[in-house]
PDB file as gemmi writes it, atoms N, CA and C in Angstrom:
CRYST1    1.000    1.000    1.000  90.00  90.00  90.00 P 1                      
ATOM      1  N   MET A   1       8.310   4.595  14.849  1.00  0.00           N  
ATOM      2  CA  MET A   1       6.908   4.464  14.372  1.00  0.00           C  
ATOM      3  C   MET A   1       6.809   3.078  13.535  1.00  0.00           C  
ATOM      4  N   ARG A   2       5.757   2.414  13.898  1.00  0.00           N  
ATOM      5  CA  ARG A   2       5.504   1.109  13.225  1.00  0.00           C  
ATOM      6  C   ARG A   2       4.268   1.149  12.350  1.00  0.00           C  
ATOM      7  N   ILE A   3       4.470   0.852  11.091  1.00  0.00           N  
ATOM      8  CA  ILE A   3       3.307   0.977  10.212  1.00  0.00           C  
ATOM      9  C   ILE A   3       2.961  -0.490   9.665  1.00  0.00           C  
ATOM     10  N   VAL A   4       1.703  -0.902   9.675  1.00  0.00           N  
ATOM     11  CA  VAL A   4       1.328  -2.144   9.137  1.00  0.00           C  
ATOM     12  C   VAL A   4       0.564  -1.789   7.861  1.00  0.00           C  
ATOM     13  N   ILE A   5       0.811  -2.639   6.787  1.00  0.00           N  
ATOM     14  CA  ILE A   5       0.194  -2.381   5.469  1.00  0.00           C  
ATOM     15  C   ILE A   5      -0.837  -3.574   5.208  1.00  0.00           C  
ATOM     16  N   GLY A   6      -1.969  -3.199   4.982  1.00  0.00           N  
ATOM     17  CA  GLY A   6      -3.019  -4.197   4.656  1.00  0.00           C  
ATOM     18  C   GLY A   6      -3.682  -3.792   3.371  1.00  0.00           C  
ATOM     19  N   GLY A   7      -4.982  -3.960   3.226  1.00  0.00           N  
ATOM     20  CA  GLY A   7      -5.635  -3.550   2.063  1.00  0.00           C  
ATOM     21  C   GLY A   7      -5.668  -4.644   0.999  1.00  0.00           C  
ATOM     22  N   GLN A   8      -6.219  -4.436  -0.145  1.00  0.00           N  
ATOM     23  CA  GLN A   8      -6.502  -5.504  -1.203  1.00  0.00           C  
ATOM     24  C   GLN A   8      -5.402  -5.375  -2.318  1.00  0.00           C  
ATOM     25  N   VAL A   9      -4.833  -4.259  -2.581  1.00  0.00           N  
ATOM     26  CA  VAL A   9      -3.951  -4.126  -3.665  1.00  0.00           C  
ATOM     27  C   VAL A   9      -2.588  -3.379  -3.400  1.00  0.00           C  
ATOM     28  N   GLU A  10      -1.628  -3.649  -4.137  1.00  0.00           N  
ATOM     29  CA  GLU A  10      -0.396  -2.761  -4.116  1.00  0.00           C  
ATOM     30  C   GLU A  10       0.339  -2.811  -2.899  1.00  0.00           C  
ATOM     31  N   LYS A  11       0.204  -3.816  -2.065  1.00  0.00           N  
ATOM     32  CA  LYS A  11       0.902  -3.815  -0.735  1.00  0.00           C  
ATOM     33  C   LYS A  11       2.391  -3.671  -0.783  1.00  0.00           C  
ATOM     34  N   GLY A  12       2.985  -4.377  -1.636  1.00  0.00           N  
ATOM     35  CA  GLY A  12       4.406  -4.252  -1.739  1.00  0.00           C  
ATOM     36  C   GLY A  12       4.950  -2.933  -2.163  1.00  0.00           C  
ATOM     37  N   GLU A  13       4.151  -2.334  -3.147  1.00  0.00           N  
ATOM     38  CA  GLU A  13       4.591  -1.040  -3.611  1.00  0.00           C  
ATOM     39  C   GLU A  13       4.349   0.077  -2.579  1.00  0.00           C  
ATOM     40  N   ILE A  14       3.318  -0.154  -1.795  1.00  0.00           N  
ATOM     41  CA  ILE A  14       2.934   0.848  -0.661  1.00  0.00           C  
ATOM     42  C   ILE A  14       3.995   0.768   0.404  1.00  0.00           C  
ATOM     43  N   GLU A  15       4.493  -0.463   0.672  1.00  0.00           N  
ATOM     44  CA  GLU A  15       5.665  -0.634   1.666  1.00  0.00           C  
ATOM     45  C   GLU A  15       6.856   0.136   1.107  1.00  0.00           C  
ATOM     46  N   LYS A  16       7.221  -0.045  -0.087  1.00  0.00           N  
ATOM     47  CA  LYS A  16       8.366   0.666  -0.718  1.00  0.00           C  
ATOM     48  C   LYS A  16       8.246   2.175  -0.570  1.00  0.00           C  
ATOM     49  N   LEU A  17       6.944   2.657  -0.844  1.00  0.00           N  
ATOM     50  CA  LEU A  17       6.785   4.136  -0.759  1.00  0.00           C  
ATOM     51  C   LEU A  17       6.909   4.637   0.740  1.00  0.00           C  
ATOM     52  N   VAL A  18       6.310   3.882   1.653  1.00  0.00           N  
ATOM     53  CA  VAL A  18       6.487   4.186   3.062  1.00  0.00           C  
ATOM     54  C   VAL A  18       7.959   4.353   3.450  1.00  0.00           C  
ATOM     55  N   LYS A  19       8.716   3.352   3.032  1.00  0.00           N  
ATOM     56  CA  LYS A  19      10.125   3.359   3.320  1.00  0.00           C  
ATOM     57  C   LYS A  19      10.856   4.598   2.681  1.00  0.00           C  
ATOM     58  N   GLU A  20      10.454   4.905   1.438  1.00  0.00           N  
ATOM     59  CA  GLU A  20      11.026   6.048   0.652  1.00  0.00           C  
ATOM     60  C   GLU A  20      10.741   7.373   1.425  1.00  0.00           C  
ATOM     61  N   TYR A  21       9.443   7.593   1.787  1.00  0.00           N  
ATOM     62  CA  TYR A  21       8.959   8.830   2.345  1.00  0.00           C  
ATOM     63  C   TYR A  21       9.290   8.923   3.824  1.00  0.00           C  
ATOM     64  N   SER A  22       9.747   7.876   4.596  1.00  0.00           N  
ATOM     65  CA  SER A  22       9.955   7.932   5.983  1.00  0.00           C  
ATOM     66  C   SER A  22      11.417   8.214   6.249  1.00  0.00           C  
ATOM     67  N   ASN A  23      12.319   8.177   5.267  1.00  0.00           N  
ATOM     68  CA  ASN A  23      13.730   8.397   5.578  1.00  0.00           C  
ATOM     69  C   ASN A  23      14.212   7.386   6.717  1.00  0.00           C  
ATOM     70  N   GLY A  24      13.749   6.237   6.764  1.00  0.00           N  
ATOM     71  CA  GLY A  24      14.227   5.260   7.764  1.00  0.00           C  
ATOM     72  C   GLY A  24      13.652   5.343   9.138  1.00  0.00           C  
ATOM     73  N   GLU A  25      12.686   6.325   9.337  1.00  0.00           N  
ATOM     74  CA  GLU A  25      12.220   6.462  10.604  1.00  0.00           C  
ATOM     75  C   GLU A  25      10.990   5.612  10.909  1.00  0.00           C  
ATOM     76  N   VAL A  26      10.634   4.692  10.035  1.00  0.00           N  
ATOM     77  CA  VAL A  26       9.440   3.909  10.186  1.00  0.00           C  
ATOM     78  C   VAL A  26       9.824   2.393   9.949  1.00  0.00           C  
ATOM     79  N   THR A  27       9.280   1.490  10.717  1.00  0.00           N  
ATOM     80  CA  THR A  27       9.387   0.097  10.406  1.00  0.00           C  
ATOM     81  C   THR A  27       8.078  -0.421   9.705  1.00  0.00           C  
ATOM     82  N   THR A  28       8.087  -1.339   8.867  1.00  0.00           N  
ATOM     83  CA  THR A  28       6.853  -1.705   8.222  1.00  0.00           C  
ATOM     84  C   THR A  28       6.685  -3.266   8.211  1.00  0.00           C  
ATOM     85  N   GLN A  29       5.466  -3.627   8.197  1.00  0.00           N  
ATOM     86  CA  GLN A  29       5.076  -4.990   7.980  1.00  0.00           C  
ATOM     87  C   GLN A  29       3.896  -5.108   7.085  1.00  0.00           C  
ATOM     88  N   VAL A  30       3.984  -6.017   6.079  1.00  0.00           N  
ATOM     89  CA  VAL A  30       2.740  -6.285   5.232  1.00  0.00           C  
ATOM     90  C   VAL A  30       2.080  -7.405   5.700  1.00  0.00           C  
ATOM     91  N   LYS A  31       0.811  -7.388   5.933  1.00  0.00           N  
ATOM     92  CA  LYS A  31      -0.069  -8.396   6.454  1.00  0.00           C  
ATOM     93  C   LYS A  31      -1.436  -8.497   5.859  1.00  0.00           C  
ATOM     94  N   PRO A  32      -2.104  -9.625   5.861  1.00  0.00           N  
ATOM     95  CA  PRO A  32      -3.457  -9.637   5.469  1.00  0.00           C  
ATOM     96  C   PRO A  32      -4.346  -8.701   6.353  1.00  0.00           C  
ATOM     97  N   ASP A  33      -5.396  -8.215   5.733  1.00  0.00           N  
ATOM     98  CA  ASP A  33      -6.274  -7.221   6.406  1.00  0.00           C  
ATOM     99  C   ASP A  33      -6.584  -7.455   7.871  1.00  0.00           C  
ATOM    100  N   LEU A  34      -7.105  -8.695   8.176  1.00  0.00           N  
ATOM    101  CA  LEU A  34      -7.483  -8.955   9.552  1.00  0.00           C  
ATOM    102  C   LEU A  34      -6.350  -8.853  10.487  1.00  0.00           C  
ATOM    103  N   GLU A  35      -5.241  -9.511  10.074  1.00  0.00           N  
ATOM    104  CA  GLU A  35      -4.125  -9.501  10.996  1.00  0.00           C  
ATOM    105  C   GLU A  35      -3.545  -8.156  11.099  1.00  0.00           C  
ATOM    106  N   ALA A  36      -3.581  -7.348  10.112  1.00  0.00           N  
ATOM    107  CA  ALA A  36      -2.956  -5.948  10.239  1.00  0.00           C  
ATOM    108  C   ALA A  36      -3.872  -5.095  11.096  1.00  0.00           C  
ATOM    109  N   ALA A  37      -5.160  -5.191  11.049  1.00  0.00           N  
ATOM    110  CA  ALA A  37      -6.015  -4.528  11.864  1.00  0.00           C  
ATOM    111  C   ALA A  37      -5.894  -4.995  13.339  1.00  0.00           C  
ATOM    112  N   MET A  38      -5.691  -6.306  13.517  1.00  0.00           N  
ATOM    113  CA  MET A  38      -5.532  -6.754  14.788  1.00  0.00           C  
ATOM    114  C   MET A  38      -4.266  -6.332  15.453  1.00  0.00           C  
ATOM    115  N   MET A  39      -3.269  -6.191  14.722  1.00  0.00           N  
ATOM    116  CA  MET A  39      -1.936  -5.624  15.145  1.00  0.00           C  
ATOM    117  C   MET A  39      -2.183  -4.189  15.606  1.00  0.00           C  
ATOM    118  N   LEU A  40      -2.796  -3.451  14.919  1.00  0.00           N  
ATOM    119  CA  LEU A  40      -3.096  -2.055  15.253  1.00  0.00           C  
ATOM    120  C   LEU A  40      -3.950  -2.021  16.667  1.00  0.00           C  
ATOM    121  N   LYS A  41      -4.979  -2.800  16.730  1.00  0.00           N  
ATOM    122  CA  LYS A  41      -5.897  -2.859  17.836  1.00  0.00           C  
ATOM    123  C   LYS A  41      -5.006  -3.279  19.047  1.00  0.00           C  
ATOM    124  N   ASN A  42      -4.120  -4.244  18.942  1.00  0.00           N  
ATOM    125  CA  ASN A  42      -3.421  -4.769  20.084  1.00  0.00           C  
ATOM    126  C   ASN A  42      -2.027  -4.024  20.350  1.00  0.00           C  
ATOM    127  N   GLY A  43      -1.863  -2.879  19.671  1.00  0.00           N  
ATOM    128  CA  GLY A  43      -0.702  -2.030  20.075  1.00  0.00           C  
ATOM    129  C   GLY A  43       0.566  -2.595  19.435  1.00  0.00           C  
ATOM    130  N   GLN A  44       0.565  -3.467  18.497  1.00  0.00           N  
ATOM    131  CA  GLN A  44       1.757  -4.059  17.772  1.00  0.00           C  
ATOM    132  C   GLN A  44       2.149  -3.115  16.640  1.00  0.00           C  
ATOM    133  N   ALA A  45       1.260  -2.237  16.236  1.00  0.00           N  
ATOM    134  CA  ALA A  45       1.559  -1.270  15.236  1.00  0.00           C  
ATOM    135  C   ALA A  45       0.962  -0.032  15.553  1.00  0.00           C  
ATOM    136  N   ASP A  46       1.547   1.174  15.092  1.00  0.00           N  
ATOM    137  CA  ASP A  46       0.999   2.526  15.437  1.00  0.00           C  
ATOM    138  C   ASP A  46      -0.023   2.986  14.427  1.00  0.00           C  
ATOM    139  N   TYR A  47       0.165   2.580  13.191  1.00  0.00           N  
ATOM    140  CA  TYR A  47      -0.670   3.064  12.013  1.00  0.00           C  
ATOM    141  C   TYR A  47      -0.841   1.977  11.009  1.00  0.00           C  
ATOM    142  N   TYR A  48      -1.964   2.060  10.157  1.00  0.00           N  
ATOM    143  CA  TYR A  48      -2.283   1.116   9.261  1.00  0.00           C  
ATOM    144  C   TYR A  48      -2.529   1.919   7.913  1.00  0.00           C  
ATOM    145  N   LEU A  49      -2.015   1.399   6.834  1.00  0.00           N  
ATOM    146  CA  LEU A  49      -2.208   1.922   5.489  1.00  0.00           C  
ATOM    147  C   LEU A  49      -2.702   0.739   4.627  1.00  0.00           C  
ATOM    148  N   GLY A  50      -3.807   1.111   3.789  1.00  0.00           N  
ATOM    149  CA  GLY A  50      -4.231   0.033   2.845  1.00  0.00           C  
ATOM    150  C   GLY A  50      -4.810   0.707   1.718  1.00  0.00           C  
ATOM    151  N   ALA A  51      -4.805  -0.019   0.573  1.00  0.00           N  
ATOM    152  CA  ALA A  51      -5.332   0.349  -0.599  1.00  0.00           C  
ATOM    153  C   ALA A  51      -6.413  -0.602  -1.187  1.00  0.00           C  
ATOM    154  N   CYS A  52      -7.231  -0.163  -1.899  1.00  0.00           N  
ATOM    155  CA  CYS A  52      -8.280  -1.046  -2.673  1.00  0.00           C  
ATOM    156  C   CYS A  52      -8.708  -0.211  -3.892  1.00  0.00           C  
ATOM    157  N   HIS A  53      -9.718  -0.735  -4.600  1.00  0.00           N  
ATOM    158  CA  HIS A  53     -10.150  -0.015  -5.805  1.00  0.00           C  
ATOM    159  C   HIS A  53     -11.097   1.223  -5.518  1.00  0.00           C  
ATOM    160  N   THR A  54     -11.649   1.236  -4.229  1.00  0.00           N  
ATOM    161  CA  THR A  54     -12.603   2.283  -3.871  1.00  0.00           C  
ATOM    162  C   THR A  54     -11.983   3.324  -2.859  1.00  0.00           C  
ATOM    163  N   GLY A  55     -10.952   2.858  -2.158  1.00  0.00           N  
ATOM    164  CA  GLY A  55     -10.302   3.689  -1.160  1.00  0.00           C  
ATOM    165  C   GLY A  55     -10.887   3.519   0.307  1.00  0.00           C  
ATOM    166  N   GLY A  56     -12.033   2.869   0.402  1.00  0.00           N  
ATOM    167  CA  GLY A  56     -12.601   2.670   1.735  1.00  0.00           C  
ATOM    168  C   GLY A  56     -13.175   1.281   1.984  1.00  0.00           C  
ATOM    169  N   GLY A  57     -13.440   0.562   0.991  1.00  0.00           N  
ATOM    170  CA  GLY A  57     -14.051  -0.853   1.152  1.00  0.00           C  
ATOM    171  C   GLY A  57     -12.996  -1.809   1.582  1.00  0.00           C  
ATOM    172  N   GLY A  58     -12.324  -2.425   0.676  1.00  0.00           N  
ATOM    173  CA  GLY A  58     -11.340  -3.490   0.995  1.00  0.00           C  
ATOM    174  C   GLY A  58     -10.057  -2.899   1.679  1.00  0.00           C  
ATOM    175  N   ALA A  59      -9.818  -1.620   1.500  1.00  0.00           N  
ATOM    176  CA  ALA A  59      -8.835  -1.035   2.159  1.00  0.00           C  
ATOM    177  C   ALA A  59      -8.956  -0.909   3.699  1.00  0.00           C  
ATOM    178  N   LEU A  60     -10.197  -0.568   4.123  1.00  0.00           N  
ATOM    179  CA  LEU A  60     -10.419  -0.347   5.457  1.00  0.00           C  
ATOM    180  C   LEU A  60     -11.475  -1.199   6.186  1.00  0.00           C  
ATOM    181  N   ALA A  61     -12.055  -2.125   5.533  1.00  0.00           N  
ATOM    182  CA  ALA A  61     -13.205  -2.838   6.181  1.00  0.00           C  
ATOM    183  C   ALA A  61     -12.817  -3.473   7.464  1.00  0.00           C  
ATOM    184  N   MET A  62     -11.738  -4.206   7.615  1.00  0.00           N  
ATOM    185  CA  MET A  62     -11.406  -4.829   8.912  1.00  0.00           C  
ATOM    186  C   MET A  62     -10.981  -3.797   9.919  1.00  0.00           C  
ATOM    187  N   ALA A  63     -10.325  -2.680   9.529  1.00  0.00           N  
ATOM    188  CA  ALA A  63      -9.929  -1.668  10.408  1.00  0.00           C  
ATOM    189  C   ALA A  63     -11.138  -0.994  11.110  1.00  0.00           C  
ATOM    190  N   ILE A  64     -12.053  -0.798  10.150  1.00  0.00           N  
ATOM    191  CA  ILE A  64     -13.317  -0.112  10.686  1.00  0.00           C  
ATOM    192  C   ILE A  64     -14.085  -0.998  11.669  1.00  0.00           C  
ATOM    193  N   ALA A  65     -14.067  -2.443  11.260  1.00  0.00           N  
ATOM    194  CA  ALA A  65     -14.865  -3.265  12.108  1.00  0.00           C  
ATOM    195  C   ALA A  65     -14.102  -3.426  13.480  1.00  0.00           C  
ATOM    196  N   LEU A  66     -12.798  -3.447  13.616  1.00  0.00           N  
ATOM    197  CA  LEU A  66     -12.106  -3.622  14.852  1.00  0.00           C  
ATOM    198  C   LEU A  66     -11.837  -2.386  15.624  1.00  0.00           C  
ATOM    199  N   LEU A  67     -11.632  -1.257  14.907  1.00  0.00           N  
ATOM    200  CA  LEU A  67     -11.233  -0.081  15.551  1.00  0.00           C  
ATOM    201  C   LEU A  67     -12.315   1.022  15.667  1.00  0.00           C  
ATOM    202  N   GLY A  68     -13.304   0.934  14.800  1.00  0.00           N  
ATOM    203  CA  GLY A  68     -14.365   1.989  14.732  1.00  0.00           C  
ATOM    204  C   GLY A  68     -14.149   2.951  13.691  1.00  0.00           C  
ATOM    205  N   LYS A  69     -15.146   3.497  13.069  1.00  0.00           N  
ATOM    206  CA  LYS A  69     -15.022   4.386  11.984  1.00  0.00           C  
ATOM    207  C   LYS A  69     -14.242   5.605  12.343  1.00  0.00           C  
ATOM    208  N   ASN A  70     -14.352   6.062  13.621  1.00  0.00           N  
ATOM    209  CA  ASN A  70     -13.649   7.330  14.043  1.00  0.00           C  
ATOM    210  C   ASN A  70     -12.160   7.235  14.084  1.00  0.00           C  
ATOM    211  N   LYS A  71     -11.493   6.004  14.092  1.00  0.00           N  
ATOM    212  CA  LYS A  71     -10.219   5.852  13.946  1.00  0.00           C  
ATOM    213  C   LYS A  71      -9.636   5.589  12.465  1.00  0.00           C  
ATOM    214  N   CYS A  72     -10.496   5.684  11.584  1.00  0.00           N  
ATOM    215  CA  CYS A  72     -10.172   5.368  10.124  1.00  0.00           C  
ATOM    216  C   CYS A  72     -10.532   6.584   9.247  1.00  0.00           C  
ATOM    217  N   ALA A  73      -9.806   6.726   8.260  1.00  0.00           N  
ATOM    218  CA  ALA A  73      -9.914   7.716   7.190  1.00  0.00           C  
ATOM    219  C   ALA A  73      -9.699   7.250   5.845  1.00  0.00           C  
ATOM    220  N   THR A  74     -10.653   7.562   4.903  1.00  0.00           N  
ATOM    221  CA  THR A  74     -10.492   7.282   3.468  1.00  0.00           C  
ATOM    222  C   THR A  74      -9.841   8.601   3.019  1.00  0.00           C  
ATOM    223  N   VAL A  75      -8.672   8.575   2.465  1.00  0.00           N  
ATOM    224  CA  VAL A  75      -7.999   9.769   2.013  1.00  0.00           C  
ATOM    225  C   VAL A  75      -8.078   9.895   0.506  1.00  0.00           C  
ATOM    226  N   SER A  76      -8.526   9.013  -0.206  1.00  0.00           N  
ATOM    227  CA  SER A  76      -8.718   9.099  -1.647  1.00  0.00           C  
ATOM    228  C   SER A  76      -9.756   8.108  -2.088  1.00  0.00           C  
ATOM    229  N   MET A  77     -10.462   8.440  -3.279  1.00  0.00           N  
ATOM    230  CA  MET A  77     -11.482   7.644  -3.817  1.00  0.00           C  
ATOM    231  C   MET A  77     -11.346   7.740  -5.385  1.00  0.00           C  
ATOM    232  N   PRO A  78     -11.965   6.876  -6.175  1.00  0.00           N  
ATOM    233  CA  PRO A  78     -11.777   6.997  -7.592  1.00  0.00           C  
ATOM    234  C   PRO A  78     -12.243   8.471  -8.053  1.00  0.00           C  
ATOM    235  N   GLY A  79     -11.335   9.079  -8.764  1.00  0.00           N  
ATOM    236  CA  GLY A  79     -11.612  10.392  -9.187  1.00  0.00           C  
ATOM    237  C   GLY A  79     -11.435  11.504  -8.226  1.00  0.00           C  
ATOM    238  N   LYS A  80     -11.040  11.237  -6.968  1.00  0.00           N  
ATOM    239  CA  LYS A  80     -10.894  12.197  -5.886  1.00  0.00           C  
ATOM    240  C   LYS A  80      -9.448  11.864  -5.238  1.00  0.00           C  
ATOM    241  N   PRO A  81      -8.414  12.465  -5.722  1.00  0.00           N  
ATOM    242  CA  PRO A  81      -7.109  12.248  -5.221  1.00  0.00           C  
ATOM    243  C   PRO A  81      -6.952  12.783  -3.865  1.00  0.00           C  
ATOM    244  N   PRO A  82      -6.001  12.375  -3.057  1.00  0.00           N  
ATOM    245  CA  PRO A  82      -5.788  12.803  -1.751  1.00  0.00           C  
ATOM    246  C   PRO A  82      -5.438  14.335  -1.686  1.00  0.00           C  
ATOM    247  N   VAL A  83      -5.934  14.985  -0.660  1.00  0.00           N  
ATOM    248  CA  VAL A  83      -5.652  16.358  -0.378  1.00  0.00           C  
ATOM    249  C   VAL A  83      -5.051  16.539   0.848  1.00  0.00           C  
ATOM    250  N   GLN A  84      -3.996  17.486   0.942  1.00  0.00           N  
ATOM    251  CA  GLN A  84      -3.208  17.579   2.063  1.00  0.00           C  
ATOM    252  C   GLN A  84      -4.064  17.926   3.403  1.00  0.00           C  
ATOM    253  N   VAL A  85      -4.888  18.974   3.192  1.00  0.00           N  
ATOM    254  CA  VAL A  85      -5.756  19.443   4.327  1.00  0.00           C  
ATOM    255  C   VAL A  85      -6.685  18.356   4.860  1.00  0.00           C  
ATOM    256  N   LYS A  86      -7.191  17.518   4.007  1.00  0.00           N  
ATOM    257  CA  LYS A  86      -7.955  16.414   4.541  1.00  0.00           C  
ATOM    258  C   LYS A  86      -7.169  15.332   5.266  1.00  0.00           C  
ATOM    259  N   VAL A  87      -5.952  15.070   4.858  1.00  0.00           N  
ATOM    260  CA  VAL A  87      -5.125  14.114   5.501  1.00  0.00           C  
ATOM    261  C   VAL A  87      -4.768  14.766   6.817  1.00  0.00           C  
ATOM    262  N   HIS A  88      -4.385  16.111   6.865  1.00  0.00           N  
ATOM    263  CA  HIS A  88      -4.014  16.771   8.100  1.00  0.00           C  
ATOM    264  C   HIS A  88      -5.206  16.617   9.117  1.00  0.00           C  
ATOM    265  N   ASP A  89      -6.399  16.984   8.600  1.00  0.00           N  
ATOM    266  CA  ASP A  89      -7.599  16.980   9.440  1.00  0.00           C  
ATOM    267  C   ASP A  89      -7.910  15.510  10.105  1.00  0.00           C  
ATOM    268  N   ALA A  90      -7.707  14.515   9.225  1.00  0.00           N  
ATOM    269  CA  ALA A  90      -7.907  13.139   9.737  1.00  0.00           C  
ATOM    270  C   ALA A  90      -6.942  12.790  10.781  1.00  0.00           C  
ATOM    271  N   VAL A  91      -5.700  13.104  10.679  1.00  0.00           N  
ATOM    272  CA  VAL A  91      -4.696  12.821  11.671  1.00  0.00           C  
ATOM    273  C   VAL A  91      -4.968  13.606  12.960  1.00  0.00           C  
ATOM    274  N   GLU A  92      -5.342  14.861  12.834  1.00  0.00           N  
ATOM    275  CA  GLU A  92      -5.671  15.659  13.938  1.00  0.00           C  
ATOM    276  C   GLU A  92      -6.986  15.160  14.704  1.00  0.00           C  
ATOM    277  N   GLN A  93      -7.804  14.501  14.024  1.00  0.00           N  
ATOM    278  CA  GLN A  93      -9.075  13.993  14.645  1.00  0.00           C  
ATOM    279  C   GLN A  93      -8.843  12.582  15.090  1.00  0.00           C  
ATOM    280  N   GLY A  94      -7.560  12.071  15.030  1.00  0.00           N  
ATOM    281  CA  GLY A  94      -7.360  10.803  15.647  1.00  0.00           C  
ATOM    282  C   GLY A  94      -7.284   9.506  14.818  1.00  0.00           C  
ATOM    283  N   ALA A  95      -7.341   9.758  13.473  1.00  0.00           N  
ATOM    284  CA  ALA A  95      -7.303   8.575  12.650  1.00  0.00           C  
ATOM    285  C   ALA A  95      -5.928   7.886  12.733  1.00  0.00           C  
ATOM    286  N   ILE A  96      -5.921   6.603  12.791  1.00  0.00           N  
ATOM    287  CA  ILE A  96      -4.698   5.794  12.772  1.00  0.00           C  
ATOM    288  C   ILE A  96      -4.744   4.752  11.621  1.00  0.00           C  
ATOM    289  N   ALA A  97      -5.884   4.683  10.913  1.00  0.00           N  
ATOM    290  CA  ALA A  97      -5.858   3.750   9.817  1.00  0.00           C  
ATOM    291  C   ALA A  97      -6.338   4.583   8.560  1.00  0.00           C  
ATOM    292  N   PHE A  98      -5.584   4.373   7.468  1.00  0.00           N  
ATOM    293  CA  PHE A  98      -5.751   5.189   6.333  1.00  0.00           C  
ATOM    294  C   PHE A  98      -5.967   4.361   5.064  1.00  0.00           C  
ATOM    295  N   GLY A  99      -7.102   4.575   4.388  1.00  0.00           N  
ATOM    296  CA  GLY A  99      -7.350   3.884   3.088  1.00  0.00           C  
ATOM    297  C   GLY A  99      -7.300   4.763   1.909  1.00  0.00           C  
ATOM    298  N   PHE A 100      -6.906   4.298   0.783  1.00  0.00           N  
ATOM    299  CA  PHE A 100      -6.793   5.065  -0.468  1.00  0.00           C  
ATOM    300  C   PHE A 100      -6.855   4.130  -1.623  1.00  0.00           C  
ATOM    301  N   THR A 101      -7.124   4.687  -2.764  1.00  0.00           N  
ATOM    302  CA  THR A 101      -7.102   3.846  -4.024  1.00  0.00           C  
ATOM    303  C   THR A 101      -5.678   3.521  -4.461  1.00  0.00           C  
ATOM    304  N   GLY A 102      -5.492   2.465  -5.156  1.00  0.00           N  
ATOM    305  CA  GLY A 102      -4.112   2.015  -5.509  1.00  0.00           C  
ATOM    306  C   GLY A 102      -3.472   2.975  -6.544  1.00  0.00           C  
ATOM    307  N   ASP A 103      -4.340   3.609  -7.420  1.00  0.00           N  
ATOM    308  CA  ASP A 103      -3.784   4.587  -8.316  1.00  0.00           C  
ATOM    309  C   ASP A 103      -3.297   5.855  -7.632  1.00  0.00           C  
ATOM    310  N   HIS A 104      -3.714   6.141  -6.485  1.00  0.00           N  
ATOM    311  CA  HIS A 104      -3.298   7.356  -5.651  1.00  0.00           C  
ATOM    312  C   HIS A 104      -2.182   7.112  -4.713  1.00  0.00           C  
ATOM    313  N   LYS A 105      -1.718   5.777  -4.694  1.00  0.00           N  
ATOM    314  CA  LYS A 105      -0.755   5.365  -3.669  1.00  0.00           C  
ATOM    315  C   LYS A 105       0.409   6.349  -3.464  1.00  0.00           C  
ATOM    316  N   GLU A 106       1.088   6.939  -4.494  1.00  0.00           N  
ATOM    317  CA  GLU A 106       2.164   7.645  -4.238  1.00  0.00           C  
ATOM    318  C   GLU A 106       1.842   9.012  -3.454  1.00  0.00           C  
ATOM    319  N   LYS A 107       0.902   9.701  -3.925  1.00  0.00           N  
ATOM    320  CA  LYS A 107       0.497  10.949  -3.303  1.00  0.00           C  
ATOM    321  C   LYS A 107      -0.122  10.630  -1.885  1.00  0.00           C  
ATOM    322  N   ALA A 108      -0.860   9.650  -1.793  1.00  0.00           N  
ATOM    323  CA  ALA A 108      -1.460   9.275  -0.404  1.00  0.00           C  
ATOM    324  C   ALA A 108      -0.419   9.044   0.563  1.00  0.00           C  
ATOM    325  N   VAL A 109       0.480   8.143   0.282  1.00  0.00           N  
ATOM    326  CA  VAL A 109       1.554   7.721   1.230  1.00  0.00           C  
ATOM    327  C   VAL A 109       2.465   9.062   1.525  1.00  0.00           C  
ATOM    328  N   GLU A 110       2.755   9.808   0.503  1.00  0.00           N  
ATOM    329  CA  GLU A 110       3.574  11.066   0.768  1.00  0.00           C  
ATOM    330  C   GLU A 110       2.849  11.929   1.692  1.00  0.00           C  
ATOM    331  N   LEU A 111       1.535  12.171   1.591  1.00  0.00           N  
ATOM    332  CA  LEU A 111       0.888  13.155   2.408  1.00  0.00           C  
ATOM    333  C   LEU A 111       0.612  12.574   3.822  1.00  0.00           C  
ATOM    334  N   ILE A 112       0.260  11.265   3.800  1.00  0.00           N  
ATOM    335  CA  ILE A 112       0.127  10.612   5.216  1.00  0.00           C  
ATOM    336  C   ILE A 112       1.371  10.720   5.926  1.00  0.00           C  
ATOM    337  N   LEU A 113       2.548  10.218   5.422  1.00  0.00           N  
ATOM    338  CA  LEU A 113       3.763  10.129   6.132  1.00  0.00           C  
ATOM    339  C   LEU A 113       4.184  11.574   6.542  1.00  0.00           C  
ATOM    340  N   ALA A 114       3.978  12.548   5.716  1.00  0.00           N  
ATOM    341  CA  ALA A 114       4.394  13.906   6.039  1.00  0.00           C  
ATOM    342  C   ALA A 114       3.631  14.360   7.339  1.00  0.00           C  
ATOM    343  N   GLU A 115       2.360  14.037   7.444  1.00  0.00           N  
ATOM    344  CA  GLU A 115       1.559  14.297   8.678  1.00  0.00           C  
ATOM    345  C   GLU A 115       2.012  13.494   9.858  1.00  0.00           C  
ATOM    346  N   LEU A 116       2.237  12.272   9.618  1.00  0.00           N  
ATOM    347  CA  LEU A 116       2.549  11.361  10.745  1.00  0.00           C  
ATOM    348  C   LEU A 116       3.935  11.652  11.338  1.00  0.00           C  
ATOM    349  N   LEU A 117       4.908  11.990  10.458  1.00  0.00           N  
ATOM    350  CA  LEU A 117       6.300  12.255  10.963  1.00  0.00           C  
ATOM    351  C   LEU A 117       6.376  13.623  11.721  1.00  0.00           C  
ATOM    352  N   LYS A 118       5.432  14.421  11.595  1.00  0.00           N  
ATOM    353  CA  LYS A 118       5.328  15.733  12.361  1.00  0.00           C  
ATOM    354  C   LYS A 118       5.160  15.431  13.840  1.00  0.00           C  
ATOM    355  N   ARG A 119       4.531  14.332  14.120  1.00  0.00           N  
ATOM    356  CA  ARG A 119       4.095  14.027  15.552  1.00  0.00           C  
ATOM    357  C   ARG A 119       5.223  13.296  16.322  1.00  0.00           C  
TER     358      ARG A 119                                                      
END                                                                             
């Protein structure tokens, strides 16, 4: 599984968390938003993770523009931490790009990776 990390904040920390929660089953790359979204669109990555201060703006703007809203999911927002059932539902509905707030990065990455590694 190939995950590209974009977004506006905490990219290095998110990459470390992905590696921690994936037990070596995932390769990662950290890229600027546009390049990350293009990699996903062109099949050079399987999934995209990104964080910003709102969970959906800077984290997912390029992914939404290039992939469409139906392929993207905001899994946390300020004051609304990620919830397992919502992450599960997003993956089931075909989301491949996930945005969350930087302060929720640990839980968001944990829940997203748990769902993706089931596939």
